[in-house]
C-alpha positions as CSV (number, residue, x, y, z in Angstrom):
1,M,3.3,46.6,113.6
2,K,3.2,42.9,114.6
3,H,4.6,43.5,118.0
4,P,2.3,41.7,120.5
5,V,0.5,43.7,123.1
6,P,-1.6,42.5,126.0
7,P,-5.4,42.0,125.5
8,N,-7.9,44.5,126.9
9,A,-5.4,47.4,126.5
10,G,-8.2,50.0,126.1
11,W,-8.5,53.7,125.7
12,F,-6.4,54.5,128.8
13,Y,-3.3,53.5,126.8
14,V,-3.6,56.1,124.1
15,F,-2.1,59.1,126.0
16,G,1.5,58.1,125.4
17,S,1.3,57.9,121.6
18,A,-0.8,61.1,121.6
19,T,1.9,62.9,123.5
20,L,4.5,61.8,120.9
21,L,2.2,63.1,118.2
22,A,1.9,66.4,119.9
23,F,5.7,66.6,120.1
24,V,6.0,65.9,116.4
25,I,3.4,68.7,115.7
26,Q,5.6,71.1,117.8
27,V,8.7,70.1,115.9
28,V,7.1,70.6,112.5
29,T,5.4,73.9,113.3
30,G,8.4,75.1,115.1
31,I,10.6,74.6,112.0
32,A,8.0,76.5,109.9
33,L,7.9,79.4,112.3
34,A,11.7,79.5,112.6
35,M,11.8,80.1,108.8
36,A,10.5,83.7,109.4
37,Y,11.3,84.4,113.0
38,V,14.4,86.5,113.7
39,P,16.0,85.8,117.1
40,S,17.3,89.4,117.5
41,S,16.3,91.8,120.2
42,G,15.7,94.5,117.5
43,Q,13.7,92.3,115.1
44,A,12.1,89.5,117.0
45,Y,8.9,91.4,117.9
46,D,8.4,92.7,114.4
47,S,9.1,89.3,112.8
48,L,6.5,87.7,115.1
49,K,4.0,90.5,114.2
50,F,4.7,89.7,110.5
51,I,4.1,86.0,111.1
52,S,0.8,86.7,113.0
53,S,-0.7,89.2,110.6
54,E,1.0,89.1,107.2
55,A,2.7,85.7,106.5
56,P,0.4,83.2,104.7
57,F,-1.1,80.9,107.3
58,G,1.2,82.5,109.9
59,H,-1.6,83.1,112.5
60,V,-2.7,79.5,112.1
61,L,0.8,78.1,112.5
62,R,1.3,80.2,115.7
63,G,-2.0,78.9,117.0
64,I,-1.2,75.3,116.3
65,H,2.2,75.7,118.0
66,F,0.6,77.3,121.0
67,F,-2.2,74.8,121.4
68,G,0.1,72.0,120.5
69,A,2.2,72.9,123.5
70,S,-0.9,73.0,125.7
71,A,-2.0,69.6,124.3
72,M,1.4,68.1,125.0
73,V,1.3,69.3,128.6
74,V,-2.2,67.9,129.2
75,L,-1.5,64.6,127.5
76,I,1.8,63.9,129.2
77,G,0.1,64.8,132.5
78,L,-2.7,62.3,131.8
79,H,-0.2,59.7,130.7
80,T,1.8,60.1,134.0
81,I,-1.4,59.8,136.1
82,R,-2.5,56.6,134.1
83,V,0.9,55.0,134.6
84,Y,1.0,55.9,138.3
85,L,-2.6,54.7,139.0
86,M,-2.0,51.4,137.1
87,A,1.5,51.0,138.7
88,A,3.1,50.4,135.3
89,Y,6.3,51.7,136.8
90,K,6.9,48.4,138.7
91,Y,9.3,45.8,137.7
92,P,10.7,45.5,135.0
93,R,9.6,49.0,133.8
94,E,11.4,51.2,136.3
95,L,13.5,52.8,133.6
96,N,10.4,53.5,131.6
97,W,9.1,55.6,134.4
98,L,12.5,57.4,134.9
99,T,12.8,58.4,131.3
100,G,9.1,59.5,131.3
101,A,9.7,61.7,134.4
102,V,12.6,63.4,132.6
103,L,10.4,64.0,129.6
104,L,7.7,65.6,131.8
105,G,10.2,68.1,133.2
106,L,11.6,68.8,129.7
107,T,8.1,69.5,128.4
108,L,7.4,72.1,131.1
109,L,10.9,73.6,130.5
110,M,10.0,73.9,126.7
111,G,6.9,75.8,127.6
112,F,8.7,78.2,129.8
113,T,11.6,78.9,127.3
114,G,9.1,79.4,124.5
115,Q,7.3,82.2,126.2
116,L,10.3,84.5,126.0
117,L,10.5,84.1,122.2
118,R,7.3,86.3,122.0
119,W,9.6,89.1,123.1
120,D,6.9,91.4,124.4
121,Q,6.7,93.2,127.7
122,N,5.1,90.3,129.5
123,A,7.6,87.7,128.2
124,V,10.6,89.8,129.2
125,W,9.4,90.4,132.7
126,S,8.5,86.7,133.1
127,V,12.2,85.9,132.4
128,I,13.3,88.6,134.9
129,V,11.0,86.9,137.5
130,G,12.5,83.5,136.6
131,A,16.1,84.8,137.0
132,E,15.1,86.3,140.4
133,Q,13.9,82.9,141.5
134,A,17.1,81.3,140.3
135,S,19.1,83.8,142.3
136,R,17.5,82.4,145.5
137,V,19.6,79.1,145.3
138,P,22.1,79.2,148.1
139,G,25.7,79.7,146.8
140,L,24.9,79.2,143.2
141,G,22.1,81.8,142.9
142,P,24.0,84.7,141.3
143,M,25.7,82.4,138.8
144,L,22.4,80.8,137.9
145,A,20.7,84.1,137.4
146,R,23.5,85.3,135.1
147,F,23.2,82.0,133.2
148,V,19.4,82.5,132.7
149,L,19.8,86.1,131.5
150,A,23.1,85.5,129.7
151,G,24.5,88.5,131.5
152,D,23.5,91.0,134.1
153,S,20.3,92.1,132.4
154,V,17.8,91.1,129.7
155,G,19.0,91.8,126.2
156,G,19.8,90.3,122.9
157,A,22.1,87.7,124.5
158,T,19.1,86.5,126.6
159,L,16.9,86.0,123.6
160,S,19.7,84.2,121.7
161,R,20.2,81.9,124.6
162,F,16.6,81.1,125.1
163,F,16.1,80.5,121.3
164,A,19.0,78.1,121.2
165,V,17.8,76.2,124.3
166,H,14.2,76.1,123.1
167,V,14.9,75.2,119.4
168,F,18.0,73.1,119.6
169,F,19.1,71.9,123.1
170,I,15.8,70.8,124.7
171,P,14.4,69.1,121.5
172,A,17.7,67.2,121.0
173,V,17.6,65.9,124.6
174,M,13.9,65.0,124.2
175,F,14.6,63.1,121.0
176,A,17.2,61.1,122.9
177,F,14.9,60.3,125.8
178,I,11.9,59.6,123.6
179,G,14.1,57.1,121.7
180,A,15.2,55.5,125.0
181,H,11.6,55.5,126.3
182,V,10.2,53.8,123.1
183,Y,13.1,51.3,123.1
184,L,12.3,50.3,126.7
185,V,8.6,49.9,125.8
186,F,9.6,47.4,123.1
187,R,12.1,45.7,125.4
188,H,9.8,45.3,128.4
189,G,6.5,45.3,126.6
190,I,3.4,47.3,127.2
191,S,2.1,46.8,130.7
192,E,-1.0,44.7,131.0
193,P,-4.1,46.1,132.6
194,P,-3.8,45.5,136.4
195,V,-5.9,42.7,137.9
196,T,-6.8,42.6,141.6
197,G,-4.9,39.8,143.3
198,R,-2.2,39.5,140.7
199,P,0.9,41.1,142.3
200,V,4.2,41.7,140.5
201,D,7.0,39.3,141.6
202,P,10.3,40.1,140.0
203,R,11.3,36.4,140.2
204,T,8.5,35.2,138.0
205,Y,7.0,38.2,136.2
206,R,9.0,38.1,133.0
207,A,8.2,34.4,132.4
208,W,4.6,34.9,133.2
209,Y,4.3,38.0,130.9
210,H,5.9,36.3,127.8
211,E,3.7,33.3,128.3
212,M,0.6,35.5,128.5
213,L,1.6,37.3,125.3
214,E,2.1,34.0,123.5
215,R,-1.2,32.8,124.6
216,E,-3.4,35.9,124.5
217,G,-1.3,38.7,122.8
218,L,-2.6,40.7,119.9
219,P,-0.6,42.4,117.1
220,F,-0.2,46.1,117.7
221,W,-1.7,46.8,114.3
222,P,-4.7,46.9,113.8
223,D,-6.0,45.3,117.0
224,A,-4.6,48.0,119.4
225,A,-3.3,50.8,117.1
226,W,-6.6,51.8,115.8
227,R,-7.4,53.5,119.1
228,D,-4.1,55.4,119.0
229,V,-4.9,56.5,115.4
230,T,-8.5,57.6,116.3
231,F,-7.5,59.5,119.4
232,G,-4.5,61.1,117.7
233,F,-6.6,62.3,114.8
234,G,-9.0,63.8,117.3
235,V,-6.2,65.6,119.0
236,V,-5.0,67.1,115.7
237,C,-8.5,68.2,114.9
238,V,-9.0,69.9,118.2
239,I,-5.6,71.7,118.0
240,V,-6.2,73.0,114.4
241,A,-9.8,74.0,115.3
242,L,-8.6,76.0,118.3
243,A,-5.8,77.6,116.3
244,E,-8.3,78.7,113.7
245,L,-11.1,79.8,116.0
246,V,-9.2,81.1,119.0
247,G,-5.7,81.8,117.7
248,A,-2.4,82.2,119.4
249,P,-2.1,84.6,122.4
250,A,-2.0,88.2,121.3
251,L,1.3,90.0,121.5
252,G,1.7,92.6,124.2
253,K,3.5,95.8,124.0
254,P,7.1,95.7,122.7
255,P,9.7,95.3,125.5
256,D,10.8,98.5,127.1
257,P,13.0,98.3,130.2
258,T,12.0,101.8,131.2
259,I,8.4,100.8,131.7
260,L,8.0,99.2,135.2
261,V,4.2,98.7,134.8
262,A,4.0,95.0,133.8
263,Y,1.8,92.0,134.5
264,P,4.1,89.0,134.0
265,R,2.0,85.8,133.9
266,P,3.1,82.4,132.6
267,D,1.0,80.4,130.2
268,W,-1.9,78.6,131.7
269,Y,-0.1,75.3,132.4
270,L,2.3,77.1,134.8
271,L,-0.4,79.4,136.4
272,W,-0.7,77.0,139.4
273,Y,3.0,77.6,140.3
274,F,2.5,81.3,139.7
275,A,-0.3,81.2,142.3
276,V,1.9,79.3,144.8
277,L,4.6,81.9,144.7
278,A,2.0,84.7,145.0
279,L,0.1,83.2,148.0
280,I,3.0,82.0,150.2
281,P,4.2,84.3,153.0
282,P,7.3,86.4,151.9
283,A,9.4,84.7,154.6
284,L,8.9,81.3,153.0
285,E,9.5,82.4,149.4
286,S,13.2,81.3,149.1
287,W,12.5,77.9,150.8
288,V,9.6,77.2,148.5
289,I,11.3,78.4,145.3
290,V,14.4,76.3,146.0
291,L,13.0,73.2,147.8
292,A,9.6,72.6,146.2
293,P,10.8,71.8,142.6
294,L,13.7,69.8,144.1
295,V,11.5,67.7,146.4
296,F,8.9,67.1,143.7
297,G,11.6,66.0,141.2
298,V,13.3,63.7,143.7
299,L,10.0,62.1,144.8
300,L,9.0,61.6,141.1
301,L,12.3,59.8,140.4
302,L,12.1,57.7,143.6
303,V,8.7,56.2,142.8
304,P,9.9,53.0,141.1
305,F,12.6,52.5,143.8
306,I,10.1,52.9,146.7
307,S,7.7,50.3,145.3
308,N,8.6,48.2,142.3
309,R,6.7,45.0,143.3
310,G,3.4,44.0,144.7
311,E,-0.2,44.9,143.8
312,R,-0.8,47.0,140.7
313,S,-4.6,47.3,140.9
314,P,-5.9,50.8,142.1
315,R,-8.4,48.9,144.3
316,R,-5.6,47.5,146.3
317,R,-3.7,50.8,146.3
318,P,-6.2,53.4,147.6
319,W,-3.3,55.7,148.7
320,A,-2.2,56.0,145.1
321,V,-5.8,57.0,144.1
322,G,-5.8,59.5,147.0
323,I,-2.5,61.0,146.0
324,S,-3.6,61.4,142.4
325,L,-6.9,63.0,143.3
326,A,-5.2,65.3,145.8
327,A,-2.6,66.4,143.3
328,V,-5.2,67.2,140.6
329,T,-7.4,69.0,143.1
330,I,-4.6,71.1,144.5
331,I,-3.2,72.0,141.1
332,G,-6.7,72.8,139.8
333,T,-7.5,75.0,142.8
334,L,-4.2,76.9,142.5
335,W,-4.7,77.2,138.7
336,A,-8.1,78.8,139.3
337,A,-6.5,81.2,141.8
338,G,-3.7,82.0,139.4
339,A,-6.3,82.7,136.6
340,R,-8.1,85.2,138.8
341,A,-4.8,86.6,140.2
342,A,-6.6,88.9,142.6
343,W,-3.2,89.8,144.1
344,S,-1.9,91.3,140.9
345,P,-2.7,94.8,139.5
346,D,-5.2,94.8,136.6
347,F,-3.7,97.1,134.0
348,T,-6.5,96.3,131.6
349,A,-9.3,97.7,133.8
350,P,-11.5,100.1,131.8
351,Q,-12.2,103.7,132.9
352,L,-15.0,104.3,135.3
353,P,-18.4,104.8,133.6
354,A,-20.0,108.3,133.8
355,S,-22.7,107.0,136.2
356,L,-20.0,106.3,138.8
357,V,-17.9,109.4,138.2
358,T,-20.5,112.1,138.9
359,P,-23.1,110.7,141.3
360,S,-25.6,113.0,143.1
361,T,-23.1,113.2,146.0
362,G,-20.9,115.5,144.0
363,T,-23.5,118.3,144.0
364,T,-24.4,117.9,147.7
365,L,-20.7,118.3,148.7
366,G,-20.5,121.6,146.8
367,V,-17.7,120.5,144.5
368,S,-17.3,121.0,140.7
369,P,-18.3,118.1,138.5
370,A,-15.4,119.0,136.2
371,I,-12.9,118.5,139.1
372,V,-14.5,115.2,140.0
373,R,-14.2,114.1,136.3
374,T,-10.6,115.1,136.3
375,G,-9.9,113.2,139.5
376,A,-11.6,110.1,138.0
377,E,-9.3,110.4,134.9
378,L,-6.3,110.7,137.2
379,F,-7.5,107.7,139.2
380,H,-7.3,105.6,136.0
381,S,-4.2,107.2,134.3
382,R,-2.0,107.2,137.4
383,G,-2.6,103.4,137.9
384,C,-4.7,103.7,141.0
385,Q,-7.5,101.8,139.4
386,A,-5.2,98.9,138.6
387,C,-5.1,98.0,142.3
388,H,-8.3,99.6,143.7
389,S,-11.9,99.0,142.6
390,I,-14.8,101.4,142.6
391,G,-18.3,100.0,142.0
392,G,-16.8,96.8,140.7
393,Y,-14.5,98.5,138.2
394,G,-10.7,98.0,138.8
395,G,-8.2,95.7,140.4
396,H,-8.5,93.9,143.7
397,R,-4.9,94.1,145.0
398,G,-5.7,97.1,147.3
399,P,-8.8,98.0,149.4
400,D,-12.1,98.7,147.6
401,L,-12.6,102.4,147.4
402,T,-16.3,102.5,146.5
403,T,-17.2,104.2,149.9
404,V,-13.7,105.5,150.8
405,G,-15.2,108.9,151.5
406,D,-17.0,107.5,154.5
407,R,-13.8,106.0,156.0
408,L,-11.0,108.6,155.4
409,T,-10.9,112.3,155.8
410,W,-9.3,114.7,153.3
411,D,-6.0,114.9,155.3
412,Q,-5.8,111.1,155.7
413,M,-6.2,110.7,151.9
414,V,-3.5,113.3,151.2
415,T,-1.1,111.6,153.6
416,R,-1.7,108.1,152.2
417,I,-1.4,109.3,148.5
418,M,1.7,111.4,149.1
419,N,3.6,108.9,151.4
420,G,2.3,105.6,150.0
421,G,1.8,102.5,152.1
422,T,2.1,98.7,152.0
423,N,2.6,97.7,148.3
424,M,1.6,101.2,147.3
425,P,4.2,103.7,145.9
426,P,4.4,107.3,147.1
427,F,3.1,109.9,144.6
428,A,4.6,113.0,146.2
429,A,7.1,113.4,143.4
430,T,4.7,112.7,140.5
431,L,1.5,114.5,141.4
432,K,1.1,118.3,140.9
433,P,-0.9,120.2,143.6
434,D,-3.9,120.7,141.3
435,E,-3.8,117.0,140.4
436,L,-3.7,115.9,144.0
437,N,-6.6,118.2,144.8
438,A,-8.7,116.8,141.9
439,L,-7.9,113.2,142.9
440,V,-8.7,113.6,146.6
441,T,-11.9,115.6,145.6
442,F,-13.0,112.6,143.5
443,L,-12.3,110.1,146.3
444,Q,-14.2,112.3,148.8
445,T,-17.3,111.9,146.7
446,R,-17.1,108.1,147.0
447,R,-19.8,107.7,149.7
448,R,-22.6,105.3,150.6
449,Y,-25.3,108.0,150.3
């Protein structure tokens, strides 16, 4: 409590302690949830439903755990940006940065492994996608994919492995690195706010820093800690409020390997990476999947070795400000694209309203309104509407079919539906002749006039 800290250590310094508080919240709520959660492929889904709907305060605990994870990602991101902009990684705090970079990676890994524990259709397919990405690593790919899945396919062993990694292994490693990180903060002291024209010189910095603390230093409590306490209390209030008002993500359908219709999406803090993988050309997928995380991790670890002396003020380091703004802008733009995910089928699209199903065109073409309605129902039930939109209803992965009757003839439609096309499966083996007739009849009525 009496540890001296530099003067003028303002509100920008609260993100580190708030991240630690969010981690403590995750540990406490995780232990509480583990009391009722059953890490078995046959009982995990039902136990989570019990926690969400029947256990006392279960839905609130799940919400706190979910939004606590989100808060931890946001806070450690802000803490990393603050440290980078203020160049607090320079001498003698290089190891502070390295341990913090490892904690950043472990935080994201915690989020990914926790998603599978929901054990619904989306979670299972997300892990399958992750294993497929791991298989792209040259040489080690098949072995890594088997390690992720704990076998050749998703099953009870996969869930047990992810549960052990999420609940035991990663938190244990994080406790070790948090201990090292906090120890290094005590050893080297909290970095002082950067001042333009005061560069870091390893030969004289330590002596100058200790002299400054003796002359101007303030005790951590209460002169500096009150900001940490105030901000931390606000973080807790926001997490609890969101847990109560919004709640944890709703569970999807139980996992069923025979159902290939899935929409695997990561939680929001990984949506930007989801967008990267979806938008890059297929020929570059393997390169990006393997090299992008590797290059990012190496650059993050090299930061204190590339520049551990010199100016710390952002005014004298405009490139640092530019890199930070570019990173935030790129990730934000990709996150927005991932949230829309126009390239993915929309399996939640509602059926077409009656006003779009039987327009006046149906009577002028001399077709039965009943056949048109049957075709519209098939358009939804067969999954066509998940990729194609009509009048604004449906997905956007495939072409808009609002006026497809003006573009394609009857024979062209039959050929495309039966044989399929780019990213479109063939329906020759699944559609009966009368169903094909109704579906094409409905599409033929989709005209401009």
